[in-house]
C-alpha positions in Angstrom: 87.3 98.3 128.3 84.2 99.9 129.9 80.6 99.3 128.9 81.1 96.2 126.7 77.8 96.3 124.9 76.6 93.1 123.3 74.6 91.7 121.7 73.7 94.1 119.0 73.2 94.0 115.2 75.0 95.9 112.5 74.0 96.4 108.9 77.2 96.7 106.8 76.7 98.4 103.5 78.8 96.6 100.8 81.0 98.7 98.5 82.6 98.3 95.2 86.2 97.9 96.3 85.7 95.1 98.8 86.6 97.0 102.0 83.5 95.5 103.6 85.2 92.1 103.7 87.9 93.5 106.1 85.2 95.2 108.2 83.2 92.0 108.5 86.4 90.0 109.5 87.0 92.5 112.3 83.4 92.5 113.6 83.2 88.7 113.5 85.9 88.6 116.2 83.4 89.9 118.8 80.9 87.5 120.1 77.3 88.8 120.3 77.4 91.0 117.1 74.8 90.0 114.5 76.3 91.0 111.2 74.0 91.8 108.2 75.4 92.7 104.8 73.4 94.7 102.2 75.0 94.4 98.8 74.4 94.9 95.1 76.6 91.9 94.3 74.7 88.7 93.9 77.8 86.6 94.5 80.6 87.6 96.8 82.9 85.8 99.2 81.2 87.2 102.3 78.0 85.6 101.2 79.5 82.3 102.1 80.7 83.3 105.5 79.2 81.5 108.5 79.9 84.7 110.5 77.1 86.5 108.6 73.6 86.5 110.0 72.1 87.4 106.7 73.4 88.5 103.2 70.9 90.8 101.6 71.1 91.3 97.8 69.5 94.1 95.8 70.0 94.9 92.2 71.6 98.3 92.0 68.7 100.8 92.4 68.1 103.4 89.8 68.4 106.2 92.3 70.1 107.1 95.6 66.8 107.7 97.3 65.7 104.2 96.4 68.9 102.8 97.9 68.1 104.8 101.1 64.6 103.3 101.1 66.0 99.8 100.8 68.2 100.4 103.8 65.2 101.7 105.8 63.2 98.6 104.9 65.9 96.2 106.0 66.6 98.1 109.2 63.0 97.9 110.2 62.6 94.3 109.1 65.6 92.9 111.0 65.5 95.4 113.9 69.0 96.6 113.1 70.8 98.6 115.8 73.5 100.2 113.7 74.0 101.1 110.0 77.7 101.1 108.9 78.7 102.5 105.5 82.2 101.5 104.5 83.2 103.3 101.4 83.1 107.0 100.3 80.1 106.6 98.0 77.9 105.1 100.7 79.1 107.6 103.3 78.5 110.6 101.0 75.1 109.4 99.9 73.9 108.9 103.5 75.2 112.3 104.6 73.5 114.0 101.6 70.1 112.4 102.2 70.0 112.2 106.0 66.7 114.0 106.1 65.2 111.3 103.8 66.8 108.5 105.9 64.1 107.4 108.4 66.7 105.5 110.5 69.4 108.1 110.5 69.7 107.9 114.3 71.1 104.4 113.8 74.0 105.6 111.6 77.4 105.0 113.1 79.2 108.3 113.9 80.2 110.2 110.8 81.7 113.5 109.9 79.5 116.4 108.6 79.1 116.5 104.8 81.2 119.6 104.6 84.1 118.0 106.6 83.7 114.8 104.5 84.2 116.8 101.3 87.1 118.7 102.8 88.9 115.4 103.7 87.9 113.5 100.5 89.0 116.1 98.0 92.8 116.5 97.8 92.4 120.1 96.5 90.1 121.2 99.4 92.3 119.3 101.9 95.5 121.0 100.6 93.8 124.4 101.1 92.6 123.4 104.6 96.1 122.3 105.6 97.7 125.5 104.4 95.1 127.6 106.2 95.6 125.7 109.5 99.4 125.7 109.2 99.6 121.9 109.1 102.7 120.5 107.3 102.0 119.4 103.8 103.9 119.4 100.5 103.6 122.5 98.3 100.8 122.0 95.7 98.8 123.7 93.0 95.3 123.0 91.8 94.6 122.5 88.1 90.9 122.6 87.2 89.3 120.1 84.8 90.2 121.0 81.2 92.9 123.6 82.0 96.1 123.3 79.9 98.3 126.1 81.2 100.4 126.0 84.3 102.7 128.6 85.9 105.9 126.6 85.9 107.7 129.3 87.8 105.9 128.1 90.9 106.9 124.4 90.5 109.9 122.7 92.0 110.5 119.3 90.4 110.0 116.4 90.6 106.2 116.6 91.1 103.3 114.3 91.4 100.1 114.7 89.4 97.1 113.5 91.5 93.4 113.4 90.7 91.6 115.2 93.5 88.9 112.6 93.9 87.5 109.3 92.5 90.6 107.1 92.2 91.9 104.3 94.5 95.1 102.4 95.3 97.5 104.9 93.6 95.6 104.9 90.3 96.0 108.2 88.4 99.1 109.3 90.2 102.0 110.1 87.9 105.5 111.4 88.7 107.1 114.0 86.4 110.7 115.2 86.5 110.3 118.4 84.4 107.7 120.9 83.3 107.7 119.7 79.7 106.3 116.3 80.8 103.5 117.9 82.7 102.6 120.2 79.8 102.6 117.3 77.3 100.4 115.3 79.7 97.9 118.1 80.0 97.8 118.8 76.2 97.4 115.1 75.4 94.7 114.4 77.9 91.4 116.2 78.0 90.9 115.6 81.7 87.3 115.8 83.0 88.4 116.1 86.7 90.6 118.4 88.8 94.2 117.4 89.5 96.7 118.5 92.1 100.3 119.2 91.2 102.2 118.3 94.4 105.9 118.6 95.0 107.5 115.2 95.5 109.0 114.7 99.0 112.1 112.6 99.4 111.3 110.4 102.3 109.2 107.4 103.4 105.5 106.7 103.7 103.4 106.1 106.9 99.8 105.9 107.7 97.8 106.9 110.7 94.4 105.2 111.2 92.0 106.9 113.5 88.6 106.9 115.2 87.4 110.3 116.3 84.4 111.9 117.9 84.0 115.7 117.4 87.8 116.1 116.8 89.0 114.0 119.7 90.9 110.8 118.9 89.3 107.7 120.5 91.6 105.1 118.9 94.6 105.1 116.6 97.4 103.0 115.0 100.5 104.2 113.1 102.0 102.0 110.5 105.1 102.2 108.3 105.1 100.4 104.9 107.6 97.6 104.4 106.7 96.1 101.0 104.8 97.1 97.9 103.8 95.6 94.6 105.6 96.7 91.4 102.7 99.1 90.6 103.8 102.7 91.4 102.1 104.3 94.4 100.2 101.2 95.2 99.1 100.3 98.8 101.6 98.5 101.0 101.3 94.7 101.2 103.5 94.4 104.3 103.7 96.9 107.2 105.0 97.4 110.7 103.1 99.2 113.5 105.2 101.8 115.2 104.6 104.9 117.4 106.0 108.4 116.9 104.8 111.2 119.2 105.6 114.0 116.7 103.5 112.3 114.0 100.7 111.7 116.5 100.7 115.3 117.5 100.4 116.3 113.9 97.4 114.0 113.4 95.7 115.3 116.6 96.0 118.9 115.3 94.6 117.8 111.9 91.6 116.0 113.3 90.9 118.8 115.7 90.9 121.3 112.8 88.3 119.2 111.0 86.2 118.5 114.1 86.3 114.9 112.7 83.8 112.2 113.7 84.2 108.6 112.5 87.1 106.6 111.1 89.7 107.7 108.6 93.1 106.7 107.2 95.7 109.4 106.8 98.6 109.1 104.3 101.7 110.8 105.6 105.2 111.3 104.2 108.3 111.9 106.4 110.5 114.5 104.7 114.2 113.7 105.0 115.1 117.3 104.3 112.9 119.1 106.8 112.5 116.2 109.3 108.7 116.9 109.3 105.7 114.7 108.8 103.8 115.9 105.8 100.1 115.2 105.5 99.4 113.9 102.0 95.7 112.9 101.9 92.9 111.5 104.0 90.8 108.4 103.1 87.5 109.2 105.0 86.5 105.6 105.3 87.9 102.2 106.4 91.1 101.2 104.7 92.8 98.1 103.1 94.8 97.3 106.3 91.8 97.5 108.7 92.4 93.9 109.5 96.1 94.6 110.3 95.0 97.0 113.0 92.8 94.4 114.5 95.7 91.9 114.5 97.8 94.5 116.3 95.0 95.0 119.0 92.8 97.8 117.7 89.5 96.6 116.3 88.3 99.8 114.6 84.9 98.6 113.3 84.0 97.3 116.7 85.2 100.5 118.5 83.2 102.5 115.9 80.1 100.6 117.0 80.8 101.1 120.7 81.4 104.9 120.3 78.1 105.1 118.2 76.3 103.4 121.1 77.8 105.9 123.5 79.9 103.3 125.3 83.0 104.6 127.0 86.4 102.9 126.5 90.0 103.8 127.1 92.4 104.7 124.3 93.5 101.2 123.3 97.2 100.2 123.0 98.5 98.3 120.0 101.3 95.9 119.4 104.3 97.0 117.4 104.3 94.0 115.0 104.8 93.2 111.4 101.8 92.2 109.2 101.5 90.8 105.7 98.2 90.9 103.8 97.4 88.0 101.4 99.3 89.6 98.6 102.3 90.1 100.9 102.1 86.5 102.0 102.0 85.3 98.3 104.9 87.6 97.5 107.0 86.3 100.4 106.2 82.7 99.5 107.2 83.2 95.9 110.5 84.7 97.0 111.1 81.9 99.5 109.1 78.7 99.2 110.1 77.7 102.8 108.3 80.7 104.1 105.1 78.6 104.2 106.5 76.6 107.1 106.5 79.7 109.4 103.2 78.5 110.7 103.1 80.7 113.8 104.0 83.9 112.0 101.4 83.1 109.2 98.7 82.4 111.8 99.4 85.5 113.9 100.6 88.1 111.3 98.5 87.5 108.2 94.7 87.4 107.5 94.8 83.6 107.2 93.6 83.5 110.8 90.2 84.8 109.7 89.8 82.2 107.0 90.9 79.3 109.3 88.0 80.2 111.5 85.6 80.8 108.5 86.9 78.7 105.6 84.1 78.9 103.0 84.9 82.4 101.7 88.5 81.3 101.0 87.2 78.2 99.2 85.0 80.5 97.1 88.0 82.7 96.2 90.2 79.8 95.3 87.5 78.1 93.2 87.0 81.4 91.2 90.8 81.6 90.6 90.8 78.0 89.3 87.9 78.7 87.0 89.6 81.8 85.7 92.9 79.9 85.1 90.9 77.1 83.2 89.3 79.7 81.0 92.6 81.2 80.0 
């Protein structure tokens, strides 16, 4: 890797779905990075990490501009080199108020606000994919409050998806006939837009990327191996693979968006057409960010390097299987002797981060014990 720039400092902006924990774990693997966390949570596992230079707590401010002002204050106070938003809300807010953000030149590379909206909204993305002739399932947008659908255009089964604002498969429902959809719309006065998307018989993949002005700087491709019982939930075990046709599809997509920054792209392989269908884009870090680091691609660190204008070659990644903590728990429940696979657990699960930095895990376990005692 060229131009290995350290030391430098990063202010990670904490989010409500704990993605920042995975980002901190990845950054902590690189010596010379001083990690600061700005959070509206008074108590969180990362607060107890010895890898953190400083955990900065603010009560949730009454306005977005006050939040921006808090960031500026901390950047100046601690001489921060880079500001790294992790979740959609933080990214959108910083993009919306860039002119009011005094230290906007210290932001990691991000997409434009228009491109962010296009990627984050499933309805806008579906329109963009059709316009640019990028493979995607047939879909129809239903505006908030609408009750009528043109069932002649639908081929069942279909998925009903909120266009924005939901995580981890929440809000997605599968329907096998038009009567079910009509009943759902009539019984729910939805305050948000939904997408009716034809269900594709196939299997799920993800492509994780880092781009600058539409050019891919780093990527990993993963195929799901294990899920929880909750429908459409994120994978808890995965395998890193490579497929040139999928990669070419993603390259075309990122070029069409002129994308800058990181993103996680959900993809479905269609058994019938033998095509890779783009389903949605998460324009942020993702739940398996740590898994990519274990496979050899440290996206948070590479985002820092690219933001500091350092050059590096497209990194290779290992084609290995990874379990997250839920996957490890599931495997252990299924086979109690799995806990004796020490080498696999150390190399293929997030346990390695907690072995090096045990206090956050102690905090998690103590909270679980307290919760069990209350019940």
